[in-house]
N, C-alpha and C positions, 0 to 999 in steps of 0.2 A: 672756364677754359681761358688760356692765354690767346690774345690776338697776335697778328703778324708782327706788329711793331714791338710788342713786349717780348716776343721770342727773339727778335733780332737784337734788342738791347741786352737780353740775358746772355745769349751766346757770345755777344761782343765782349762782355766782361768776363765770362768764364773761359773764353778761348781767345785771348789777345794775340797780337802779332808776335813773331819770334823775338824781335828786338825789345819787346816789353815783357821779358821773362820775370822780372821782379813783380810786376803788376799781376802776373798769372799766379804767383805764390800768394800774394795778398788776397786775391779773389777766391782762391781755393780755401784758405783758412777762414775767410769771412763766410763762405758758403757752408763749410763744415760747422762753424760756430753757431750760425743761425739754425741749422738743421738739428744740432745737438740740443740747443736751448728749447726749441719747439718740441722735440721728442721728450725731453725731461718733463716739460710742463704737461704734456698730454698724459704721460705715464703717471705722474703724481696725482693729477686730477682724477684719472680713472681709478686709481687705487683708493683714494679718499672717498670718491662717490660710491664705489663698491662697498667699502667698509661702512659708510653711513647707511646705505640701503640695507645691508645685512643686519646691522645692529638695530636699526629702526624696525625692521620686520620682526625681529625677535621680541623687541619691546612691545610692539603692537599685538603680536600673537599671544602674549601671555598676560598682558594688562588690559583691564576694561577700557573701552574708549570713552565712555561716559559713566560717571558715578553719581547717584542720587542719594544724599544723606538726609534722614529726617531731622527736624530741629528739636521738637519737644515730644511729639507723639509719633507712633510708628507710622510707616507708609501704609495708607489704606489699601486693601485689596481692590477696591473699586478703582482707585487711581492706576494701579498696575494693569488691571484688565482694560481700562480705557487706553492706556499707553500702548498695550499690545495690539489692540484693535486699530489704533491710529497708525502704528508703525509695525505691521506684522513681519516685515522683512528683517528685523533685528533679532538678535539673541538676547535673552534676559536671564539673570541669575540673582537670587537673594543671597547675600553674603554677610557673614559676621567676621569682622576683622579684629585681630588682637595680637598680643605678644606673649610669649611664654618661654619656659626653659625645659629642655628635654634632658632627662637623666637616664643613662643606659651604660652598662658595662663600665661603671666608675667614670664615665665621661659626662660633662655638663656643657650644654651649648644653648645659646639664645636663638629663638626662631620666630618667624612671622607666621601667625596662624590664620587660616581662612576656613571658616565654617560654611559648608555648602550642602545642599540636599543631594541625594544620590542621583536623582533625575537631572538636576542642573549640572552636576559634574560630568555626566555622560556627554553633554553638549559643550563642555568647556574644552578649549584648545589643548590644555595640558593633558587631557585624557588620551590624546593621540600620541603623547610622548612617553607612555609607560613602557619600561623595558623589562619589568617583572611584575607579576601579580595581575589583578583584574580590575578594570575600571568600573565594573558592575558592583563592586563590594565596598561601598563607603557607608555602611550601615552603622548602627550603634557600636561604640567602642572600637571602631576601625580607624586607621590612619594611613595616609599616603604621603610619602616623603621623597625628597630629591636624592639623586644618586650620590652626590658629593657628601650630603649629610649622612646617608647610610654608610658610606666608606669611613667617615670620621668616627661614627659611633660603632662601627664594626657589627652591623646588624643586617638582617635579610628579611624577606617576606615570612610572615607567621611568627616573628620574634615579638616580644613584648617590650614596650618602653613606657617610661613614666613622664607625663607632661604636667608641669607646674604652671600655675597662672599667678598674676599679681594680686588676685583676690585672696582674702584671708578668711578662715573659719575659726570660730571659738572652740577651744578644747579645754579640758581640766588643767592643762599645763600652760595655757595662754593661747594667743592667736598664732596660727600656722598657715603657710601658703596652701591654697587649695590644689590638690593634685589628683590625677586619675591615671589609670593604667590602660594603654591602648595596644591593640595588635596591629602590626604592619600588614596591610592588605595589598599594597602596591608601591613600586618605586619608579619615579619618572626621571627622564634625562632631557631637559629642555634645550641644552646647548648653551645656556646662559648661566655662568658660574654662580652668581649671586642668588639666583632663584634655586638652583640645585642644592645650595648649601644652607639656605635660610628658610625656604618656604615649605610649609606642610599643609595638608588638607585633612579635615575631619568632618564628621557629620554636623550639620547646622545646630541641631538640638544639643549635641554634646558640647559644642562651643559655647552656646548660651549658658549651659549648666556650669561649665568650667570657669567662665568669667563672671558667674553670678549676675547675668544680665537678662533682660527681657527683650521682647520683640522690637522695642524702640531703638535698639542698636543694630537692627538689620538694614543693610544698605541694598539698594537696587543697582546692579551693574549691567551695563548695556554694551553689546558688541555690534559694531556696524560692519556692513560689507565694504564700505569705503571710509576708513578711519580719518582721512583728511577732511571729511565733512562733519567731524564731531562738534566743532565749535558752532557751526550753523544750526545743527539740531539741538545743541545745548541751549542756545538762545531761544529757540522755539518752545522747548519744554519749560524753560525758566519763566518765559512770559506767561505761560498758561498756569504755572504753579510757583508763585513767588515765595511760598512758605518753605520750600526745600532748598538745601544747599546743593548746588550742582556744579561739578567741575569735569574737565576732560583730561585725557592722557597727556596733552601738551602742557598742562599745568603740573600734574603730578610728577612728570619726568622732565621738567623744564631745565634742570641742571645738565642733564645728558644732552638734550637737544641744543642747548646753548653752546656746549663744548664742541659739538659736531659742526654747528654753523661757524664757530670761530675757526676751527681747523680748515 
């Protein structure tokens, strides 16, 4: 609050004597200029903070906060059980990541593939974003895709699509890309264009078979209640298990976060 002296000085400059009419105009324009400058600054900062918060929430809602990748051998079940026992407040999911090509209705698009078990998908945040289909049906030969991808391919739930992988199989006519036919069991809308256009989910065992991989390629993804604590827990887990490569969401999405900080 202003004290008595400050109020006297303020009113003295805003309401000068009649013979100081020109000073009154200067004071008025100065007051309006400062008010406009402060208002613009507050509005711009509020808009950017809101944009940053909304984008960060979407990123954190759909991406794992901590990812544990095996080096040479698969992640032991004993390690996973120990981790769950030590940090029971977190959500865990075993994921197979890869890239593929979807072919449907004479359309061909590159996609990011996530292989996940049916039980883990039910606990995943993306399962709450389904706009069609059932989150309970990610069984064998089923696939869940984004709304933008479904629009581009002109497909709907229960339609069949072909998914090709970078792996090759030998045939009498030479090596051909491995491909499988999947039935769409669900369509999600995350509100994040890149995810809705590029991301697909299928059963973990189907993903391993499609990419001709074994369980050494299964990553352990962790979702925290407070994502900002990811680096702290990452350090603790890494100190106990130096043989695994562990990184957080702030590393995998560093380019976006750096742009937001610069803005």
